C-alpha positions as a Markdown table, in Angstrom:
| # | Residue | x | y | z |
|---|---|---|---|---|
| 1 | Unk | 147.8 | 51.6 | 50.5 |
| 2 | Unk | 145.5 | 54.7 | 51.5 |
| 3 | Unk | 141.6 | 54.2 | 49.7 |
| 4 | Unk | 140.5 | 56.2 | 46.5 |
| 5 | Unk | 137.8 | 58.3 | 46.8 |
| 6 | Unk | 134.7 | 56.7 | 44.3 |
| 7 | Unk | 134.2 | 60.1 | 42.9 |
| 8 | Unk | 137.8 | 60.0 | 41.0 |
| 9 | Unk | 138.6 | 58.1 | 37.9 |
| 10 | Unk | 141.2 | 57.3 | 35.3 |
| 11 | Unk | 140.3 | 57.9 | 31.5 |
| 12 | Unk | 142.9 | 57.8 | 28.8 |
| 13 | Unk | 143.8 | 61.1 | 26.8 |
| 14 | Unk | 145.2 | 59.3 | 23.6 |
| 15 | Unk | 143.3 | 60.3 | 20.7 |
| 16 | Unk | 144.9 | 58.2 | 17.8 |
| 17 | Unk | 148.3 | 56.7 | 16.7 |
| 18 | Unk | 149.3 | 57.8 | 13.2 |
| 19 | Unk | 152.2 | 58.3 | 11.2 |
| 20 | Unk | 153.4 | 61.7 | 10.8 |
| 21 | Unk | 155.8 | 64.5 | 9.0 |
| 22 | Unk | 158.0 | 64.3 | 11.7 |
| 23 | Unk | 160.4 | 67.2 | 10.0 |
| 24 | Unk | 157.4 | 69.4 | 10.2 |
| 25 | Unk | 156.8 | 69.4 | 14.5 |
| 26 | Unk | 156.6 | 72.6 | 16.2 |
| 27 | Unk | 157.3 | 72.7 | 19.8 |
| 28 | Unk | 155.4 | 74.8 | 22.4 |
| 29 | Unk | 159.0 | 74.9 | 24.8 |
| 30 | Unk | 161.5 | 77.3 | 24.8 |
| 31 | Unk | 164.6 | 75.8 | 23.3 |
| 32 | Unk | 166.1 | 75.9 | 27.1 |
| 33 | Unk | 163.2 | 73.8 | 28.2 |
| 34 | Unk | 165.7 | 70.8 | 28.7 |
| 35 | Unk | 169.5 | 71.0 | 27.7 |
| 36 | Unk | 170.8 | 69.9 | 25.0 |
| 37 | Unk | 174.2 | 69.9 | 23.3 |
| 38 | Unk | 174.3 | 71.5 | 19.9 |
| 39 | Unk | 176.2 | 68.2 | 19.1 |
| 40 | Unk | 173.6 | 65.7 | 20.3 |
| 41 | Unk | 174.3 | 63.3 | 23.1 |
| 42 | Unk | 176.1 | 60.7 | 21.7 |
| 43 | Unk | 174.7 | 58.0 | 24.0 |
| 44 | Unk | 171.1 | 58.6 | 23.5 |
| 45 | Unk | 171.8 | 59.1 | 19.4 |
| 46 | Unk | 173.4 | 55.7 | 19.5 |
| 47 | Unk | 170.4 | 54.2 | 21.4 |
| 48 | Unk | 168.3 | 55.2 | 18.7 |
| 49 | Unk | 170.7 | 53.6 | 16.2 |
| 50 | Unk | 171.0 | 50.8 | 18.2 |
| 51 | Unk | 167.2 | 50.5 | 18.7 |
| 52 | Unk | 165.5 | 52.0 | 16.3 |
| 53 | Unk | 162.6 | 54.5 | 16.9 |
| 54 | Unk | 161.1 | 52.5 | 19.3 |
| 55 | Unk | 158.7 | 55.3 | 21.2 |
| 56 | Unk | 156.3 | 57.4 | 19.0 |
| 57 | Unk | 156.3 | 60.9 | 19.9 |
| 58 | Unk | 153.4 | 62.5 | 21.9 |
| 59 | Unk | 151.7 | 65.2 | 19.9 |
| 60 | Unk | 149.0 | 67.6 | 20.1 |
| 61 | Unk | 147.1 | 69.0 | 17.1 |
| 62 | Unk | 145.9 | 72.2 | 17.0 |
| 63 | Unk | 143.8 | 72.9 | 13.0 |
| 64 | Unk | 146.9 | 71.8 | 10.4 |
| 65 | Unk | 149.5 | 72.1 | 13.3 |
| 66 | Unk | 150.7 | 69.4 | 15.0 |
| 67 | Unk | 153.3 | 70.1 | 18.3 |
| 68 | Unk | 155.5 | 67.9 | 19.8 |
| 69 | Unk | 154.9 | 67.3 | 23.5 |
| 70 | Unk | 157.6 | 64.5 | 24.1 |
| 71 | Unk | 160.4 | 63.7 | 21.7 |
| 72 | Unk | 162.4 | 66.9 | 20.8 |
| 73 | Unk | 165.8 | 65.0 | 21.6 |
| 74 | Unk | 164.7 | 62.0 | 19.4 |
| 75 | Unk | 164.1 | 64.6 | 16.5 |
| 76 | Unk | 167.1 | 66.5 | 16.7 |
| 77 | Unk | 168.8 | 63.0 | 16.9 |
| 78 | Unk | 167.1 | 62.2 | 13.8 |
| 79 | Unk | 168.3 | 65.5 | 12.1 |
| 80 | Unk | 171.6 | 64.6 | 13.0 |
| 81 | Unk | 171.5 | 60.9 | 11.9 |
| 82 | Unk | 170.1 | 61.9 | 8.9 |
| 83 | Unk | 173.1 | 65.2 | 8.5 |
| 84 | Unk | 175.2 | 61.7 | 8.9 |
| 85 | Unk | 174.2 | 59.9 | 6.3 |
| 86 | Unk | 171.4 | 58.0 | 8.0 |
| 87 | Unk | 168.7 | 56.8 | 5.6 |
| 88 | Unk | 165.8 | 58.2 | 8.2 |
| 89 | Unk | 161.8 | 57.4 | 7.0 |
| 90 | Unk | 160.0 | 60.3 | 5.9 |
| 91 | Unk | 156.5 | 59.4 | 8.3 |
| 92 | Unk | 157.2 | 58.0 | 12.0 |
| 93 | Unk | 154.3 | 56.9 | 14.6 |
| 94 | Unk | 153.4 | 60.0 | 16.8 |
| 95 | Unk | 150.7 | 59.4 | 19.9 |
| 96 | Unk | 148.2 | 62.2 | 19.5 |
| 97 | Unk | 147.1 | 64.1 | 22.8 |
| 98 | Unk | 143.9 | 65.3 | 23.8 |
| 99 | Unk | 144.4 | 68.9 | 25.1 |
| 100 | Unk | 141.9 | 71.5 | 25.1 |
| 101 | Unk | 144.2 | 74.2 | 24.2 |
| 102 | Unk | 147.9 | 75.2 | 24.1 |
| 103 | Unk | 148.3 | 75.9 | 27.3 |
| 104 | Unk | 147.2 | 72.9 | 28.4 |
| 105 | Unk | 149.8 | 71.1 | 25.8 |
| 106 | Unk | 152.4 | 72.8 | 27.4 |
């Protein structure tokens, strides 16, 4: 194991954990950022149904807007679940990440 210079340190960029209106999330990345099948990835969808919502969205807030940094596929699967008649809460947990600007958030 290599020795780490004493000038380096790790800090937390987690600001808070809070429930958000997940349907109002905005996205910085382009739709083509990660491939997602229009009908949903059934394996991910079934995992969400079986294990529930266990991984909070990672988000960045700029003014009144909340941008999703990680969780687009879960967001799409939640929309699909609602279309199929599944009861999905209006508010779900999100971890707010500190970013200086949109470029850093992306």
